[in-house]
C-alpha positions as CSV (number, residue, x, y, z in Angstrom):
1,M,0.0,0.0,0.0
2,N,1.5,3.3,-1.1
3,C,0.3,6.3,1.0
4,Y,1.1,9.9,0.2
5,L,0.7,12.4,3.1
6,I,0.9,16.2,3.3
7,A,1.3,18.0,6.6
8,G,1.8,21.8,6.8
9,E,2.9,22.5,10.4
10,A,4.0,20.9,13.7
11,S,0.6,19.9,14.8
12,G,-0.1,18.2,11.5
13,D,3.3,16.5,11.5
14,A,2.5,14.9,14.9
15,L,-0.9,13.9,13.8
16,G,0.5,12.4,10.6
17,A,3.1,10.4,12.5
18,R,0.5,8.8,14.8
19,L,-1.7,8.0,11.8
20,M,1.3,6.4,10.0
21,A,1.9,4.2,13.1
22,A,-1.7,3.1,13.2
23,L,-1.9,2.4,9.5
24,R,1.3,0.3,9.7
25,A,-0.2,-1.7,12.6
26,L,-3.6,-2.2,11.0
27,A,-3.1,-2.5,7.2
28,P,-3.3,-6.0,5.7
29,E,0.0,-5.4,3.8
30,P,3.2,-3.3,4.2
31,V,2.7,0.4,3.9
32,A,5.2,2.9,2.2
33,F,4.9,6.6,3.0
34,A,5.9,9.5,0.9
35,G,5.0,13.2,0.8
36,I,5.5,16.3,2.8
37,G,6.1,16.3,6.6
38,G,8.4,17.2,9.4
39,D,10.7,15.4,11.9
40,A,7.9,13.3,13.5
41,M,6.7,11.9,10.2
42,A,10.3,11.3,9.1
43,E,10.9,9.2,12.3
44,S,7.7,7.3,11.5
45,G,9.0,6.2,8.1
46,L,8.2,9.1,5.7
47,E,10.5,9.1,2.7
48,A,12.5,12.4,2.5
49,S,10.0,15.3,2.5
50,L,9.4,16.7,-1.0
51,F,10.3,20.2,0.5
52,P,10.6,21.6,4.0
53,M,7.2,21.5,5.7
54,Q,7.8,24.9,7.3
55,E,7.2,26.6,4.0
56,L,3.4,25.9,4.5
57,S,3.2,27.3,8.0
58,L,1.4,30.5,7.1
59,M,-1.6,32.2,8.5
60,G,-3.6,35.3,7.4
61,I,-4.1,37.1,4.1
62,A,-1.3,39.6,4.7
63,E,1.2,36.8,5.6
64,V,0.4,34.7,2.6
65,A,0.1,37.3,-0.1
66,P,3.9,38.1,-0.4
67,K,4.6,34.4,-0.9
68,I,1.8,33.5,-3.3
69,L,4.0,32.7,-6.3
70,A,6.3,30.4,-4.2
71,I,3.3,28.6,-2.8
72,T,1.8,28.2,-6.3
73,R,5.1,26.6,-7.5
74,R,5.0,24.2,-4.5
75,I,1.4,23.2,-5.4
76,E,2.5,22.3,-8.9
77,E,5.5,20.5,-7.7
78,T,3.4,18.5,-5.2
79,V,0.8,17.6,-7.8
80,A,3.5,16.5,-10.2
81,D,5.0,14.2,-7.6
82,I,1.7,12.6,-6.8
83,L,0.9,12.0,-10.4
84,E,4.3,10.4,-10.9
85,R,4.1,8.2,-7.8
86,K,0.5,7.1,-8.3
87,P,-0.2,6.4,-4.6
88,D,-3.2,4.2,-3.5
89,V,-4.3,6.9,-1.0
90,L,-3.6,10.6,-0.5
91,V,-4.1,11.9,3.0
92,T,-3.9,15.6,3.4
93,I,-3.6,16.9,7.0
94,D,-4.9,20.4,7.9
95,A,-3.4,23.3,5.9
96,P,-6.6,23.4,3.8
97,D,-5.7,26.2,1.4
98,F,-2.7,24.3,0.2
99,C,-4.0,20.8,0.5
100,F,-7.3,21.4,-1.2
101,R,-5.7,23.0,-4.2
102,V,-3.4,20.0,-4.5
103,A,-6.3,17.5,-4.1
104,R,-8.5,19.2,-6.6
105,A,-5.7,19.3,-9.2
106,V,-5.0,15.6,-8.7
107,R,-8.7,14.8,-9.1
108,E,-8.8,16.7,-12.4
109,R,-5.5,15.5,-13.9
110,A,-4.8,11.9,-12.6
111,S,-5.7,9.1,-15.0
112,S,-5.9,6.7,-12.1
113,R,-6.4,8.8,-9.0
114,P,-5.8,7.8,-5.4
115,V,-8.4,7.7,-2.7
116,M,-8.3,11.2,-1.2
117,I,-9.0,11.8,2.4
118,H,-8.5,15.0,4.4
119,Y,-7.7,14.9,8.1
120,V,-8.9,17.9,10.3
121,A,-12.1,19.2,8.8
122,P,-12.1,22.9,7.8
123,T,-14.1,25.1,10.2
124,V,-17.1,25.4,7.9
125,W,-19.2,25.9,11.1
126,A,-17.2,29.1,11.8
127,W,-16.8,30.7,8.4
128,R,-16.8,29.9,4.7
129,P,-19.6,27.3,4.9
130,G,-19.6,26.9,1.2
131,R,-16.3,24.9,1.5
132,A,-18.3,21.8,2.6
133,K,-19.9,21.5,-0.8
134,K,-16.7,22.3,-2.6
135,V,-14.6,19.7,-0.9
136,A,-17.3,17.1,-1.4
137,E,-16.7,17.5,-5.1
138,F,-13.1,16.1,-5.0
139,L,-12.6,14.3,-1.7
140,D,-13.6,10.7,-0.9
141,G,-13.7,11.2,2.9
142,I,-13.0,13.6,5.7
143,L,-11.8,13.0,9.3
144,C,-13.3,15.3,11.9
145,L,-11.8,16.2,15.3
146,L,-15.0,17.7,16.8
147,P,-18.3,15.8,17.4
148,F,-20.5,18.4,15.7
149,E,-18.6,18.6,12.4
150,P,-19.6,15.4,10.4
151,P,-23.2,16.6,9.5
152,Y,-21.9,19.7,7.7
153,F,-20.1,17.4,5.2
154,E,-22.5,14.4,5.2
155,R,-25.4,16.7,4.0
156,E,-23.2,17.4,0.9
157,G,-22.8,13.7,0.2
158,L,-19.2,13.4,1.6
159,S,-18.3,10.5,3.9
160,A,-17.3,12.0,7.3
161,A,-16.2,10.5,10.6
162,F,-15.7,12.0,14.1
163,V,-12.5,10.3,15.3
164,G,-11.8,12.4,18.4
165,H,-9.4,15.2,19.0
166,S,-5.8,14.3,18.4
167,V,-4.5,16.2,21.5
168,I,-5.8,13.4,23.7
169,E,-3.0,11.1,22.3
170,T,-0.2,13.4,23.3
171,G,0.1,12.3,27.0
172,I,-2.0,15.3,28.2
173,L,-4.3,13.0,30.1
174,D,-1.4,11.9,32.3
175,A,-0.1,15.3,33.2
176,D,1.5,15.6,36.6
177,P,1.6,19.1,38.1
178,A,3.6,18.0,41.2
179,R,6.4,16.7,39.0
180,F,6.9,20.0,37.3
181,R,6.7,22.0,40.5
182,A,9.3,19.8,42.1
183,A,11.6,20.0,39.2
184,R,11.4,23.8,39.1
185,G,11.6,24.3,42.8
186,I,8.1,25.9,43.0
187,P,6.9,25.7,46.7
188,D,3.7,23.9,47.5
189,G,0.9,26.5,47.7
190,A,2.7,29.1,45.6
191,P,0.4,30.5,42.9
192,V,1.4,29.8,39.3
193,L,0.3,31.8,36.3
194,G,0.7,30.2,32.9
195,V,1.4,32.4,29.8
196,M,1.0,30.7,26.4
197,P,2.1,33.3,23.9
198,G,1.5,31.4,20.6
199,S,3.2,29.0,18.3
200,R,4.2,31.4,15.5
201,A,6.5,34.4,15.7
202,G,3.8,36.7,14.4
203,E,1.4,35.6,17.1
204,I,4.1,36.2,19.8
205,R,4.8,39.7,18.5
206,R,1.1,40.8,18.2
207,T,-0.6,38.9,21.1
208,G,2.2,37.4,23.2
209,A,3.6,40.8,23.9
210,V,0.3,41.9,25.4
211,L,0.0,38.7,27.4
212,F,3.5,39.3,28.9
213,E,2.6,42.9,29.7
214,A,-0.5,41.6,31.6
215,A,1.5,38.9,33.3
216,Q,4.1,41.4,34.5
217,A,1.3,43.5,36.0
218,V,-0.2,40.5,37.8
219,L,3.3,39.4,39.0
220,A,4.1,42.8,40.4
221,A,1.0,42.6,42.6
222,N,1.7,39.0,43.7
223,P,5.4,38.8,44.7
224,G,5.2,35.1,45.6
225,M,3.8,34.1,42.2
226,H,5.6,32.0,39.7
227,V,5.1,32.4,35.9
228,V,5.3,29.4,33.5
229,V,5.9,30.0,29.8
230,P,5.7,26.8,27.7
231,T,7.0,27.4,24.1
232,L,8.8,25.8,21.2
233,P,12.6,25.6,20.9
234,H,12.8,27.9,17.9
235,L,10.7,30.6,19.7
236,V,12.7,30.8,22.9
237,R,14.7,33.7,21.6
238,D,11.5,35.6,20.8
239,I,10.2,35.0,24.3
240,H,13.4,36.3,25.9
241,A,13.3,39.3,23.7
242,L,9.9,40.2,25.2
243,W,10.7,39.2,28.7
244,P,14.5,39.8,29.2
245,G,16.3,38.9,32.4
246,S,13.9,36.3,33.6
247,S,14.0,35.9,37.4
248,G,13.9,32.7,39.4
249,T,10.1,32.9,39.5
250,V,9.7,32.9,35.7
251,H,10.1,29.5,34.1
252,I,10.5,29.4,30.3
253,T,10.3,25.8,29.1
254,N,10.5,24.3,25.7
255,A,10.1,20.7,26.8
256,P,8.1,18.7,24.3
257,A,5.0,16.6,25.0
258,P,4.3,14.8,27.2
259,A,6.6,16.7,29.6
260,K,5.1,20.1,28.6
261,W,1.7,19.0,29.9
262,D,3.2,18.9,33.4
263,A,3.9,22.6,33.0
264,F,0.3,23.2,31.8
265,A,-1.2,21.3,34.7
266,A,1.0,23.0,37.3
267,C,-0.8,26.4,36.5
268,D,-3.5,27.7,38.8
269,V,-4.6,30.1,36.1
270,A,-3.4,30.9,32.6
271,M,-3.7,33.3,29.7
272,A,-3.2,32.1,26.2
273,T,-3.1,33.2,22.6
274,S,-6.3,31.8,21.0
275,G,-5.8,28.4,19.3
276,T,-5.7,24.8,20.2
277,V,-3.8,25.7,23.4
278,G,-7.2,26.8,24.8
279,L,-8.5,23.3,24.4
280,E,-5.3,21.9,25.9
281,L,-5.7,24.0,29.0
282,A,-9.3,22.9,29.3
283,I,-8.3,19.2,29.1
284,C,-5.8,19.9,31.9
285,G,-8.5,21.6,33.9
286,V,-6.7,25.0,34.1
287,P,-9.0,28.1,34.5
288,H,-7.8,30.6,31.9
289,L,-8.6,33.3,29.4
290,I,-7.6,33.8,25.7
291,G,-6.6,36.7,23.6
292,Y,-5.8,37.3,20.0
293,R,-4.6,40.2,17.8
294,M,-4.1,39.8,14.1
295,N,-3.0,42.0,11.2
296,R,-5.7,44.7,10.7
297,V,-6.4,43.7,7.1
298,T,-6.8,40.0,8.1
299,W,-9.0,41.0,11.0
300,E,-11.4,43.1,8.9
301,L,-11.9,40.1,6.5
302,V,-12.3,37.6,9.3
303,R,-14.7,39.8,11.3
304,R,-17.1,40.0,8.3
305,A,-16.9,36.3,7.5
306,V,-17.0,34.6,10.9
307,R,-20.3,32.8,11.7
308,V,-19.8,31.9,15.4
309,R,-20.1,33.9,18.6
310,H,-17.1,32.4,20.3
311,A,-13.4,31.8,19.5
312,H,-12.6,29.2,22.2
313,L,-13.6,25.6,21.3
314,A,-14.9,25.0,24.8
315,N,-17.2,28.0,24.5
316,I,-18.4,26.8,21.1
317,M,-19.1,23.3,22.3
318,L,-20.9,24.6,25.4
319,D,-22.6,27.4,23.6
320,R,-21.6,30.0,26.2
321,E,-18.6,32.1,27.1
322,L,-17.2,30.0,29.9
323,V,-13.7,31.2,29.1
324,S,-13.3,35.0,28.7
325,E,-12.2,36.0,25.2
326,F,-10.2,39.2,24.5
327,I,-10.1,39.5,20.7
328,Q,-8.5,42.3,18.7
329,D,-9.3,45.7,20.2
330,R,-10.4,44.0,23.5
331,C,-7.0,42.4,23.7
332,T,-5.4,44.8,26.2
333,A,-3.0,44.1,29.0
334,K,-5.1,46.0,31.5
335,A,-8.3,44.0,30.7
336,M,-6.6,40.6,30.8
337,A,-4.7,41.4,34.0
338,Q,-8.0,42.4,35.7
339,K,-9.6,39.1,34.6
340,I,-6.7,37.1,35.9
341,R,-7.0,38.9,39.2
342,E,-10.7,37.9,39.4
343,L,-9.9,34.3,38.7
344,L,-7.1,34.3,41.3
345,S,-9.4,35.8,44.0
346,S,-12.4,33.7,43.3
347,P,-12.3,29.9,44.0
348,E,-15.9,29.7,42.7
349,L,-15.0,31.1,39.3
350,R,-12.1,28.7,39.0
351,K,-14.2,25.7,40.1
352,A,-16.9,26.6,37.6
353,Q,-14.5,26.5,34.7
354,S,-12.8,23.3,35.9
355,L,-16.1,21.4,36.3
356,S,-17.3,22.5,32.8
357,F,-14.0,21.4,31.3
358,E,-15.0,17.8,32.3
359,T,-17.9,18.0,29.8
360,V,-15.5,19.2,27.1
361,R,-13.2,16.3,27.7
362,E,-16.1,13.9,27.3
363,K,-17.2,15.6,24.1
364,I,-13.9,15.3,22.3
365,G,-13.5,11.6,23.1
366,A,-11.0,11.7,26.0
367,D,-12.8,8.9,27.9
368,E,-13.0,6.5,25.0
369,S,-10.9,3.3,24.7
370,V,-10.0,3.6,21.0
371,S,-7.6,6.3,20.1
372,P,-8.3,9.0,17.4
373,S,-5.4,7.7,15.3
374,V,-6.7,4.1,15.2
375,K,-10.2,5.4,14.3
376,A,-8.7,7.5,11.5
377,A,-6.6,4.6,10.2
378,R,-9.6,2.3,10.1
379,F,-11.5,4.9,8.1
380,V,-8.5,5.3,5.6
381,L,-8.2,1.6,5.2
382,E,-11.9,1.1,4.7
383,K,-11.9,3.7,1.9
384,T,-8.7,2.4,0.3
385,Y,-9.7,-1.3,0.2
386,S,-13.4,-1.1,-0.3
387,P,-14.5,-1.9,-3.9
């Protein structure tokens, strides 16, 4: 079985690696993997990536526009590679703007096309609902991380499956806050504030800087507080640039999962740049808030297109603002520092969030015995081997 995979950033690389392991374990014959991926997929057996995966890690109209010609060339290069290899199945992972253009071109140009499945459904429930109908025209199946997503695609005639959120396979369910506190010398009972500034340099500059300003205000009023900043290795320099001369009460850590979940779980409260990290904090049971600032041009386009009232996945699933959201003009250090003070001073508010997070964990499949990757692999194999 020849499988071609495309992942566009670190989260997709990790998801792809776990899917590869599940396919290799469940397939009735050996599986060969080619395509585009990162280190995790390479370690799982991906042939040398067609080009560096990082070239696809873009977000926002203003960020993509200057590189549109280079991206177009990479699309053509990828399509040509797929047509030459003639894989049995093409699995595209997230990065929809790139992956869907590749898949559509393969559908149109391949004399004997592969089964085509996309992993991580586009957020048609949030904006651009017409994408559900469009992707149904060229995909054979779609794998959804959230329980409410399949109907959006099934009504367009596309086979869709809820497999559970991939974050539950990262070791997050076994997080040990005491282990992190002991390793970092954080006394029992000392309050800990988590600051999650984003996974992209642009996010750190626009939103992370505001979070750090808010954190410094909270820290100044709470001398015994410790601040934990989980980040990625290549972003440590950006973090230090925004928070120079870190004291013994500020812990910047780039430990990978599952160790980083100990840092998350050690937090009493947290503030985060909006994204998957909000769901991760919810799974760890950490009361928190989110913020986000984007390029003004991108914001104006998103503001007009978005169809949901909330940004945080927990708020969307619960249909209420359980976690406070500070988006764009509301994303100020003063407002977020005040909300963190409220959470710190109110056990009732923290408990209300933590209890509701248990419902969120259940909704994303955290309590099920079969992993998302195994469910996804079964779906891929069923589509690949069915007549």
